[in-house]
PDB file with one MODEL, atoms N, CA, C and O in Angstrom:
MODEL        1
ATOM      1  N   MET A   1       0.850  -1.170   0.000  1.00  0.00           N
ATOM      2  CA  MET A   1       0.000   0.000   0.000  1.00  0.00           C
ATOM      3  C   MET A   1       0.899   1.238   0.000  1.00  0.00           C
ATOM      4  O   MET A   1       1.897   1.288   0.718  1.00  0.00           O
ATOM      5  N   ASN A   2       0.545   2.211  -0.792  1.00  0.00           N
ATOM      6  CA  ASN A   2       1.393   3.410  -0.803  1.00  0.00           C
ATOM      7  C   ASN A   2       1.046   4.321   0.383  1.00  0.00           C
ATOM      8  O   ASN A   2      -0.017   4.197   0.990  1.00  0.00           O
ATOM      9  N   SER A   3       1.955   5.223   0.689  1.00  0.00           N
ATOM     10  CA  SER A   3       1.803   6.049   1.892  1.00  0.00           C
ATOM     11  C   SER A   3       0.684   7.079   1.766  1.00  0.00           C
ATOM     12  O   SER A   3       0.193   7.574   2.780  1.00  0.00           O
ATOM     13  N   LYS A   4       0.265   7.415   0.527  1.00  0.00           N
ATOM     14  CA  LYS A   4      -0.846   8.367   0.366  1.00  0.00           C
ATOM     15  C   LYS A   4      -2.155   7.774   0.878  1.00  0.00           C
ATOM     16  O   LYS A   4      -3.030   8.507   1.340  1.00  0.00           O
ATOM     17  N   ILE A   5      -2.292   6.477   0.799  1.00  0.00           N
ATOM     18  CA  ILE A   5      -3.507   5.821   1.285  1.00  0.00           C
ATOM     19  C   ILE A   5      -3.305   5.301   2.704  1.00  0.00           C
ATOM     20  O   ILE A   5      -4.236   5.315   3.508  1.00  0.00           O
ATOM     21  N   GLN A   6      -2.109   4.848   3.012  1.00  0.00           N
ATOM     22  CA  GLN A   6      -1.836   4.209   4.289  1.00  0.00           C
ATOM     23  C   GLN A   6      -1.984   5.166   5.471  1.00  0.00           C
ATOM     24  O   GLN A   6      -2.564   4.787   6.489  1.00  0.00           O
ATOM     25  N   THR A   7      -1.485   6.376   5.366  1.00  0.00           N
ATOM     26  CA  THR A   7      -1.547   7.327   6.479  1.00  0.00           C
ATOM     27  C   THR A   7      -2.982   7.742   6.800  1.00  0.00           C
ATOM     28  O   THR A   7      -3.365   7.675   7.968  1.00  0.00           O
ATOM     29  N   PRO A   8      -3.808   8.171   5.819  1.00  0.00           N
ATOM     30  CA  PRO A   8      -5.194   8.515   6.165  1.00  0.00           C
ATOM     31  C   PRO A   8      -5.989   7.313   6.682  1.00  0.00           C
ATOM     32  O   PRO A   8      -6.842   7.462   7.557  1.00  0.00           O
ATOM     33  N   LEU A   9      -5.710   6.133   6.145  1.00  0.00           N
ATOM     34  CA  LEU A   9      -6.404   4.938   6.615  1.00  0.00           C
ATOM     35  C   LEU A   9      -6.036   4.639   8.071  1.00  0.00           C
ATOM     36  O   LEU A   9      -6.903   4.278   8.867  1.00  0.00           O
ATOM     37  N   PHE A  10      -4.772   4.785   8.417  1.00  0.00           N
ATOM     38  CA  PHE A  10      -4.329   4.585   9.794  1.00  0.00           C
ATOM     39  C   PHE A  10      -4.996   5.587  10.727  1.00  0.00           C
ATOM     40  O   PHE A  10      -5.438   5.221  11.817  1.00  0.00           O
ATOM     41  N   ILE A  11      -5.071   6.844  10.311  1.00  0.00           N
ATOM     42  CA  ILE A  11      -5.702   7.886  11.133  1.00  0.00           C
ATOM     43  C   ILE A  11      -7.187   7.594  11.308  1.00  0.00           C
ATOM     44  O   ILE A  11      -7.727   7.774  12.400  1.00  0.00           O
ATOM     45  N   LEU A  12      -7.852   7.148  10.248  1.00  0.00           N
ATOM     46  CA  LEU A  12      -9.277   6.820  10.328  1.00  0.00           C
ATOM     47  C   LEU A  12      -9.514   5.662  11.295  1.00  0.00           C
ATOM     48  O   LEU A  12     -10.422   5.722  12.124  1.00  0.00           O
ATOM     49  N   ILE A  13      -8.719   4.629  11.196  1.00  0.00           N
ATOM     50  CA  ILE A  13      -8.870   3.484  12.093  1.00  0.00           C
ATOM     51  C   ILE A  13      -8.587   3.895  13.532  1.00  0.00           C
ATOM     52  O   ILE A  13      -9.297   3.474  14.445  1.00  0.00           O
ATOM     53  N   LEU A  14      -7.573   4.703  13.742  1.00  0.00           N
ATOM     54  CA  LEU A  14      -7.248   5.183  15.084  1.00  0.00           C
ATOM     55  C   LEU A  14      -8.395   6.011  15.663  1.00  0.00           C
ATOM     56  O   LEU A  14      -8.728   5.864  16.839  1.00  0.00           O
ATOM     57  N   MET A  15      -9.000   6.877  14.854  1.00  0.00           N
ATOM     58  CA  MET A  15     -10.126   7.696  15.323  1.00  0.00           C
ATOM     59  C   MET A  15     -11.327   6.819  15.674  1.00  0.00           C
ATOM     60  O   MET A  15     -12.014   7.076  16.662  1.00  0.00           O
ATOM     61  N   LEU A  16     -11.580   5.794  14.876  1.00  0.00           N
ATOM     62  CA  LEU A  16     -12.691   4.891  15.175  1.00  0.00           C
ATOM     63  C   LEU A  16     -12.459   4.135  16.480  1.00  0.00           C
ATOM     64  O   LEU A  16     -13.382   3.973  17.279  1.00  0.00           O
ATOM     65  N   LEU A  17     -11.246   3.679  16.694  1.00  0.00           N
ATOM     66  CA  LEU A  17     -10.936   2.975  17.936  1.00  0.00           C
ATOM     67  C   LEU A  17     -11.057   3.882  19.149  1.00  0.00           C
ATOM     68  O   LEU A  17     -11.585   3.466  20.180  1.00  0.00           O
ATOM     69  N   VAL A  18     -10.580   5.106  19.043  1.00  0.00           N
ATOM     70  CA  VAL A  18     -10.667   6.051  20.162  1.00  0.00           C
ATOM     71  C   VAL A  18     -12.125   6.396  20.451  1.00  0.00           C
ATOM     72  O   VAL A  18     -12.522   6.465  21.614  1.00  0.00           O
ATOM     73  N   SER A  19     -12.924   6.613  19.414  1.00  0.00           N
ATOM     74  CA  SER A  19     -14.332   6.961  19.640  1.00  0.00           C
ATOM     75  C   SER A  19     -15.111   5.778  20.205  1.00  0.00           C
ATOM     76  O   SER A  19     -16.075   5.978  20.945  1.00  0.00           O
ATOM     77  N   ALA A  20     -14.718   4.561  19.874  1.00  0.00           N
ATOM     78  CA  ALA A  20     -15.408   3.389  20.414  1.00  0.00           C
ATOM     79  C   ALA A  20     -15.074   3.163  21.881  1.00  0.00           C
ATOM     80  O   ALA A  20     -15.845   2.520  22.595  1.00  0.00           O
ATOM     81  N   CYS A  21     -13.956   3.672  22.337  1.00  0.00           N
ATOM     82  CA  CYS A  21     -13.522   3.451  23.719  1.00  0.00           C
ATOM     83  C   CYS A  21     -13.932   4.567  24.669  1.00  0.00           C
ATOM     84  O   CYS A  21     -13.703   4.454  25.873  1.00  0.00           O
ATOM     85  N   THR A  22     -14.527   5.631  24.169  1.00  0.00           N
ATOM     86  CA  THR A  22     -14.920   6.728  25.049  1.00  0.00           C
ATOM     87  C   THR A  22     -16.204   6.363  25.782  1.00  0.00           C
ATOM     88  O   THR A  22     -17.084   5.729  25.200  1.00  0.00           O
ATOM     89  N   PRO A  23     -16.329   6.751  27.052  1.00  0.00           N
ATOM     90  CA  PRO A  23     -17.537   6.414  27.803  1.00  0.00           C
ATOM     91  C   PRO A  23     -18.738   7.240  27.334  1.00  0.00           C
ATOM     92  O   PRO A  23     -18.587   8.318  26.760  1.00  0.00           O
ATOM     93  N   ALA A  24     -19.915   6.712  27.589  1.00  0.00           N
ATOM     94  CA  ALA A  24     -21.143   7.409  27.225  1.00  0.00           C
ATOM     95  C   ALA A  24     -21.347   8.600  28.148  1.00  0.00           C
ATOM     96  O   ALA A  24     -20.923   8.569  29.303  1.00  0.00           O
ATOM     97  N   ASN A  25     -21.992   9.649  27.650  1.00  0.00           N
ATOM     98  CA  ASN A  25     -22.253  10.843  28.448  1.00  0.00           C
ATOM     99  C   ASN A  25     -23.362  10.613  29.461  1.00  0.00           C
ATOM    100  O   ASN A  25     -23.340  11.182  30.552  1.00  0.00           O
ATOM    101  N   GLU A  26     -24.334   9.777  29.101  1.00  0.00           N
ATOM    102  CA  GLU A  26     -25.466   9.526  29.983  1.00  0.00           C
ATOM    103  C   GLU A  26     -25.275   8.189  30.689  1.00  0.00           C
ATOM    104  O   GLU A  26     -24.732   7.250  30.107  1.00  0.00           O
ATOM    105  N   PRO A  27     -25.715   8.099  31.926  1.00  0.00           N
ATOM    106  CA  PRO A  27     -25.604   6.809  32.618  1.00  0.00           C
ATOM    107  C   PRO A  27     -26.527   5.774  31.971  1.00  0.00           C
ATOM    108  O   PRO A  27     -27.587   6.107  31.440  1.00  0.00           O
ATOM    109  N   ILE A  28     -26.110   4.551  32.027  1.00  0.00           N
ATOM    110  CA  ILE A  28     -26.900   3.467  31.439  1.00  0.00           C
ATOM    111  C   ILE A  28     -28.067   3.153  32.368  1.00  0.00           C
ATOM    112  O   ILE A  28     -27.876   2.935  33.564  1.00  0.00           O
ATOM    113  N   GLN A  29     -29.266   3.132  31.814  1.00  0.00           N
ATOM    114  CA  GLN A  29     -30.450   2.819  32.597  1.00  0.00           C
ATOM    115  C   GLN A  29     -30.782   1.343  32.406  1.00  0.00           C
ATOM    116  O   GLN A  29     -30.862   0.853  31.280  1.00  0.00           O
ATOM    117  N   GLU A  30     -30.970   0.657  33.500  1.00  0.00           N
ATOM    118  CA  GLU A  30     -31.322  -0.751  33.425  1.00  0.00           C
ATOM    119  C   GLU A  30     -32.807  -0.888  33.135  1.00  0.00           C
ATOM    120  O   GLU A  30     -33.623  -0.115  33.638  1.00  0.00           O
ATOM    121  N   ALA A  31     -33.148  -1.872  32.325  1.00  0.00           N
ATOM    122  CA  ALA A  31     -34.545  -2.123  31.998  1.00  0.00           C
ATOM    123  C   ALA A  31     -35.252  -2.700  33.223  1.00  0.00           C
ATOM    124  O   ALA A  31     -34.710  -3.551  33.927  1.00  0.00           O
ATOM    125  N   VAL A  32     -36.447  -2.229  33.458  1.00  0.00           N
ATOM    126  CA  VAL A  32     -37.240  -2.718  34.576  1.00  0.00           C
ATOM    127  C   VAL A  32     -38.073  -3.891  34.072  1.00  0.00           C
ATOM    128  O   VAL A  32     -38.925  -3.735  33.197  1.00  0.00           O
ATOM    129  N   MET A  33     -37.816  -5.056  34.634  1.00  0.00           N
ATOM    130  CA  MET A  33     -38.555  -6.250  34.235  1.00  0.00           C
ATOM    131  C   MET A  33     -39.763  -6.416  35.150  1.00  0.00           C
ATOM    132  O   MET A  33     -39.625  -6.397  36.373  1.00  0.00           O
ATOM    133  N   PRO A  34     -40.938  -6.578  34.565  1.00  0.00           N
ATOM    134  CA  PRO A  34     -42.110  -6.802  35.413  1.00  0.00           C
ATOM    135  C   PRO A  34     -42.039  -8.205  36.026  1.00  0.00           C
ATOM    136  O   PRO A  34     -41.445  -9.117  35.452  1.00  0.00           O
ATOM    137  N   ASP A  35     -42.645  -8.355  37.181  1.00  0.00           N
ATOM    138  CA  ASP A  35     -42.704  -9.673  37.813  1.00  0.00           C
ATOM    139  C   ASP A  35     -43.636 -10.563  37.000  1.00  0.00           C
ATOM    140  O   ASP A  35     -44.789 -10.213  36.750  1.00  0.00           O
ATOM    141  N   LEU A  36     -43.121 -11.711  36.595  1.00  0.00           N
ATOM    142  CA  LEU A  36     -43.925 -12.643  35.817  1.00  0.00           C
ATOM    143  C   LEU A  36     -44.731 -13.526  36.757  1.00  0.00           C
ATOM    144  O   LEU A  36     -44.246 -13.910  37.821  1.00  0.00           O
ATOM    145  N   PRO A  37     -45.957 -13.849  36.370  1.00  0.00           N
ATOM    146  CA  PRO A  37     -46.766 -14.699  37.239  1.00  0.00           C
ATOM    147  C   PRO A  37     -46.238 -16.137  37.230  1.00  0.00           C
ATOM    148  O   PRO A  37     -45.698 -16.600  36.225  1.00  0.00           O
ATOM    149  N   ASP A  38     -46.397 -16.830  38.345  1.00  0.00           N
ATOM    150  CA  ASP A  38     -46.014 -18.236  38.433  1.00  0.00           C
ATOM    151  C   ASP A  38     -47.174 -19.066  37.904  1.00  0.00           C
ATOM    152  O   ASP A  38     -48.231 -19.139  38.531  1.00  0.00           O
ATOM    153  N   LEU A  39     -46.975 -19.686  36.757  1.00  0.00           N
ATOM    154  CA  LEU A  39     -48.033 -20.468  36.128  1.00  0.00           C
ATOM    155  C   LEU A  39     -47.949 -21.944  36.480  1.00  0.00           C
ATOM    156  O   LEU A  39     -48.697 -22.756  35.936  1.00  0.00           O
ATOM    157  N   GLY A  40     -47.057 -22.292  37.375  1.00  0.00           N
ATOM    158  CA  GLY A  40     -46.926 -23.685  37.785  1.00  0.00           C
ATOM    159  C   GLY A  40     -46.046 -24.468  36.828  1.00  0.00           C
ATOM    160  O   GLY A  40     -45.423 -23.886  35.940  1.00  0.00           O
ATOM    161  N   PRO A  41     -45.988 -25.773  37.000  1.00  0.00           N
ATOM    162  CA  PRO A  41     -45.141 -26.592  36.136  1.00  0.00           C
ATOM    163  C   PRO A  41     -45.700 -26.664  34.717  1.00  0.00           C
ATOM    164  O   PRO A  41     -46.901 -26.511  34.493  1.00  0.00           O
ATOM    165  N   ALA A  42     -44.804 -26.898  33.774  1.00  0.00           N
ATOM    166  CA  ALA A  42     -45.217 -27.013  32.374  1.00  0.00           C
ATOM    167  C   ALA A  42     -46.034 -28.285  32.190  1.00  0.00           C
ATOM    168  O   ALA A  42     -45.742 -29.308  32.809  1.00  0.00           O
ATOM    169  N   PRO A  43     -47.055 -28.226  31.342  1.00  0.00           N
ATOM    170  CA  PRO A  43     -47.833 -29.444  31.091  1.00  0.00           C
ATOM    171  C   PRO A  43     -46.995 -30.459  30.314  1.00  0.00           C
ATOM    172  O   PRO A  43     -46.092 -30.091  29.563  1.00  0.00           O
ATOM    173  N   GLU A  44     -47.303 -31.717  30.504  1.00  0.00           N
ATOM    174  CA  GLU A  44     -46.579 -32.782  29.817  1.00  0.00           C
ATOM    175  C   GLU A  44     -46.870 -32.722  28.316  1.00  0.00           C
ATOM    176  O   GLU A  44     -47.998 -32.454  27.903  1.00  0.00           O
ATOM    177  N   ILE A  45     -45.848 -32.972  27.513  1.00  0.00           N
ATOM    178  CA  ILE A  45     -45.998 -32.972  26.058  1.00  0.00           C
ATOM    179  C   ILE A  45     -46.456 -34.360  25.635  1.00  0.00           C
ATOM    180  O   ILE A  45     -45.806 -35.357  25.948  1.00  0.00           O
ATOM    181  N   THR A  46     -47.565 -34.421  24.930  1.00  0.00           N
ATOM    182  CA  THR A  46     -48.072 -35.713  24.469  1.00  0.00           C
ATOM    183  C   THR A  46     -47.857 -35.816  22.971  1.00  0.00           C
ATOM    184  O   THR A  46     -48.440 -35.064  22.190  1.00  0.00           O
ATOM    185  N   ASN A  47     -47.014 -36.757  22.585  1.00  0.00           N
ATOM    186  CA  ASN A  47     -46.717 -36.980  21.176  1.00  0.00           C
ATOM    187  C   ASN A  47     -46.209 -38.405  21.034  1.00  0.00           C
ATOM    188  O   ASN A  47     -45.453 -38.885  21.879  1.00  0.00           O
ATOM    189  N   ASP A  48     -46.620 -39.082  19.971  1.00  0.00           N
ATOM    190  CA  ASP A  48     -46.180 -40.457  19.745  1.00  0.00           C
ATOM    191  C   ASP A  48     -44.999 -40.537  18.798  1.00  0.00           C
ATOM    192  O   ASP A  48     -44.304 -41.553  18.778  1.00  0.00           O
ATOM    193  N   VAL A  49     -44.749 -39.496  18.012  1.00  0.00           N
ATOM    194  CA  VAL A  49     -43.695 -39.523  17.005  1.00  0.00           C
ATOM    195  C   VAL A  49     -42.576 -38.581  17.435  1.00  0.00           C
ATOM    196  O   VAL A  49     -42.796 -37.383  17.610  1.00  0.00           O
ATOM    197  N   TRP A  50     -41.377 -39.130  17.604  1.00  0.00           N
ATOM    198  CA  TRP A  50     -40.215 -38.349  17.989  1.00  0.00           C
ATOM    199  C   TRP A  50     -39.095 -38.631  17.009  1.00  0.00           C
ATOM    200  O   TRP A  50     -38.978 -39.749  16.507  1.00  0.00           O
ATOM    201  N   ILE A  51     -38.276 -37.644  16.733  1.00  0.00           N
ATOM    202  CA  ILE A  51     -37.139 -37.796  15.833  1.00  0.00           C
ATOM    203  C   ILE A  51     -35.885 -37.996  16.678  1.00  0.00           C
ATOM    204  O   ILE A  51     -35.718 -37.341  17.707  1.00  0.00           O
ATOM    205  N   ASN A  52     -35.009 -38.891  16.249  1.00  0.00           N
ATOM    206  CA  ASN A  52     -33.710 -39.157  16.888  1.00  0.00           C
ATOM    207  C   ASN A  52     -33.823 -39.765  18.280  1.00  0.00           C
ATOM    208  O   ASN A  52     -32.923 -39.583  19.100  1.00  0.00           O
ATOM    209  N   THR A  53     -34.887 -40.469  18.561  1.00  0.00           N
ATOM    210  CA  THR A  53     -35.018 -41.180  19.832  1.00  0.00           C
ATOM    211  C   THR A  53     -35.901 -42.403  19.620  1.00  0.00           C
ATOM    212  O   THR A  53     -36.787 -42.397  18.766  1.00  0.00           O
ATOM    213  N   ASP A  54     -35.654 -43.450  20.402  1.00  0.00           N
ATOM    214  CA  ASP A  54     -36.407 -44.699  20.248  1.00  0.00           C
ATOM    215  C   ASP A  54     -37.711 -44.694  21.027  1.00  0.00           C
ATOM    216  O   ASP A  54     -38.668 -45.367  20.644  1.00  0.00           O
ATOM    217  N   GLU A  55     -37.753 -43.955  22.096  1.00  0.00           N
ATOM    218  CA  GLU A  55     -38.947 -43.932  22.935  1.00  0.00           C
ATOM    219  C   GLU A  55     -39.415 -42.495  23.127  1.00  0.00           C
ATOM    220  O   GLU A  55     -38.615 -41.564  23.022  1.00  0.00           O
ATOM    221  N   PRO A  56     -40.694 -42.307  23.405  1.00  0.00           N
ATOM    222  CA  PRO A  56     -41.199 -40.945  23.607  1.00  0.00           C
ATOM    223  C   PRO A  56     -40.506 -40.259  24.781  1.00  0.00           C
ATOM    224  O   PRO A  56     -40.210 -40.885  25.799  1.00  0.00           O
ATOM    225  N   LEU A  57     -40.255 -38.977  24.622  1.00  0.00           N
ATOM    226  CA  LEU A  57     -39.638 -38.180  25.678  1.00  0.00           C
ATOM    227  C   LEU A  57     -40.719 -37.568  26.554  1.00  0.00           C
ATOM    228  O   LEU A  57     -41.816 -37.254  26.092  1.00  0.00           O
ATOM    229  N   THR A  58     -40.390 -37.406  27.815  1.00  0.00           N
ATOM    230  CA  THR A  58     -41.282 -36.699  28.732  1.00  0.00           C
ATOM    231  C   THR A  58     -40.493 -35.567  29.367  1.00  0.00           C
ATOM    232  O   THR A  58     -39.266 -35.617  29.451  1.00  0.00           O
ATOM    233  N   LEU A  59     -41.203 -34.560  29.807  1.00  0.00           N
ATOM    234  CA  LEU A  59     -40.519 -33.468  30.491  1.00  0.00           C
ATOM    235  C   LEU A  59     -39.902 -33.948  31.796  1.00  0.00           C
ATOM    236  O   LEU A  59     -38.853 -33.454  32.209  1.00  0.00           O
ATOM    237  N   ALA A  60     -40.549 -34.907  32.443  1.00  0.00           N
ATOM    238  CA  ALA A  60     -40.018 -35.432  33.701  1.00  0.00           C
ATOM    239  C   ALA A  60     -38.681 -36.132  33.480  1.00  0.00           C
ATOM    240  O   ALA A  60     -37.802 -36.070  34.340  1.00  0.00           O
ATOM    241  N   SER A  61     -38.516 -36.803  32.330  1.00  0.00           N
ATOM    242  CA  SER A  61     -37.246 -37.487  32.062  1.00  0.00           C
ATOM    243  C   SER A  61     -36.134 -36.505  31.722  1.00  0.00           C
ATOM    244  O   SER A  61     -34.959 -36.873  31.760  1.00  0.00           O
ATOM    245  N   GLN A  62     -36.476 -35.278  31.394  1.00  0.00           N
ATOM    246  CA  GLN A  62     -35.488 -34.265  31.037  1.00  0.00           C
ATOM    247  C   GLN A  62     -35.185 -33.313  32.189  1.00  0.00           C
ATOM    248  O   GLN A  62     -34.433 -32.353  32.022  1.00  0.00           O
ATOM    249  N   ARG A  63     -35.763 -33.572  33.340  1.00  0.00           N
ATOM    250  CA  ARG A  63     -35.571 -32.692  34.500  1.00  0.00           C
ATOM    251  C   ARG A  63     -34.091 -32.598  34.862  1.00  0.00           C
ATOM    252  O   ARG A  63     -33.402 -33.614  34.952  1.00  0.00           O
ATOM    253  N   GLY A  64     -33.603 -31.364  35.069  1.00  0.00           N
ATOM    254  CA  GLY A  64     -32.216 -31.130  35.424  1.00  0.00           C
ATOM    255  C   GLY A  64     -31.300 -30.983  34.227  1.00  0.00           C
ATOM    256  O   GLY A  64     -30.103 -30.746  34.392  1.00  0.00           O
ATOM    257  N   LYS A  65     -31.835 -31.117  33.031  1.00  0.00           N
ATOM    258  CA  LYS A  65     -31.037 -30.986  31.810  1.00  0.00           C
ATOM    259  C   LYS A  65     -31.430 -29.696  31.100  1.00  0.00           C
ATOM    260  O   LYS A  65     -32.535 -29.186  31.285  1.00  0.00           O
ATOM    261  N   VAL A  66     -30.523 -29.179  30.293  1.00  0.00           N
ATOM    262  CA  VAL A  66     -30.839 -28.017  29.470  1.00  0.00           C
ATOM    263  C   VAL A  66     -31.585 -28.528  28.248  1.00  0.00           C
ATOM    264  O   VAL A  66     -31.058 -29.347  27.495  1.00  0.00           O
ATOM    265  N   VAL A  67     -32.809 -28.049  28.045  1.00  0.00           N
ATOM    266  CA  VAL A  67     -33.666 -28.554  26.974  1.00  0.00           C
ATOM    267  C   VAL A  67     -34.175 -27.383  26.155  1.00  0.00           C
ATOM    268  O   VAL A  67     -34.666 -26.398  26.708  1.00  0.00           O
ATOM    269  N   LEU A  68     -34.061 -27.487  24.845  1.00  0.00           N
ATOM    270  CA  LEU A  68     -34.643 -26.510  23.933  1.00  0.00           C
ATOM    271  C   LEU A  68     -35.865 -27.152  23.307  1.00  0.00           C
ATOM    272  O   LEU A  68     -35.748 -28.160  22.610  1.00  0.00           O
ATOM    273  N   VAL A  69     -37.025 -26.587  23.543  1.00  0.00           N
ATOM    274  CA  VAL A  69     -38.264 -27.101  22.969  1.00  0.00           C
ATOM    275  C   VAL A  69     -38.618 -26.202  21.799  1.00  0.00           C
ATOM    276  O   VAL A  69     -38.861 -25.007  21.969  1.00  0.00           O
ATOM    277  N   GLU A  70     -38.645 -26.784  20.617  1.00  0.00           N
ATOM    278  CA  GLU A  70     -38.954 -26.024  19.405  1.00  0.00           C
ATOM    279  C   GLU A  70     -40.153 -26.672  18.725  1.00  0.00           C
ATOM    280  O   GLU A  70     -40.141 -27.867  18.431  1.00  0.00           O
ATOM    281  N   PHE A  71     -41.183 -25.878  18.481  1.00  0.00           N
ATOM    282  CA  PHE A  71     -42.389 -26.381  17.843  1.00  0.00           C
ATOM    283  C   PHE A  71     -42.376 -25.984  16.378  1.00  0.00           C
ATOM    284  O   PHE A  71     -42.235 -24.807  16.046  1.00  0.00           O
ATOM    285  N   TRP A  72     -42.522 -26.955  15.517  1.00  0.00           N
ATOM    286  CA  TRP A  72     -42.573 -26.705  14.080  1.00  0.00           C
ATOM    287  C   TRP A  72     -44.003 -26.898  13.615  1.00  0.00           C
ATOM    288  O   TRP A  72     -44.732 -27.748  14.125  1.00  0.00           O
ATOM    289  N   THR A  73     -44.382 -26.104  12.653  1.00  0.00           N
ATOM    290  CA  THR A  73     -45.691 -26.277  12.049  1.00  0.00           C
ATOM    291  C   THR A  73     -45.525 -26.333  10.548  1.00  0.00           C
ATOM    292  O   THR A  73     -44.795 -25.531   9.965  1.00  0.00           O
ATOM    293  N   PHE A  74     -46.180 -27.249   9.941  1.00  0.00           N
ATOM    294  CA  PHE A  74     -46.146 -27.393   8.491  1.00  0.00           C
ATOM    295  C   PHE A  74     -47.567 -27.198   7.989  1.00  0.00           C
ATOM    296  O   PHE A  74     -48.490 -27.899   8.405  1.00  0.00           O
ATOM    297  N   GLY A  75     -47.726 -26.249   7.101  1.00  0.00           N
ATOM    298  CA  GLY A  75     -49.082 -26.093   6.615  1.00  0.00           C
ATOM    299  C   GLY A  75     -49.287 -24.934   5.742  1.00  0.00           C
ATOM    300  O   GLY A  75     -50.401 -24.704   5.272  1.00  0.00           O
TER     301      GLY A  75
ENDMDL
END
């Protein structure tokens, strides 16, 4: 790269880095989360067809594990 392009590019990158590191003028306000109601335990999922498992899964068998429940709809 020639110096006519390299020097302004270096200055631009330096200015961007300095501006990204400056603190905000206003204090950060934390979002207020409303209290969610306790709806009790999740209802059991009833399904006879499961992918990648030999037997039906229950929520009780997954207790204590990290579980992602994703519902797909085709239609």
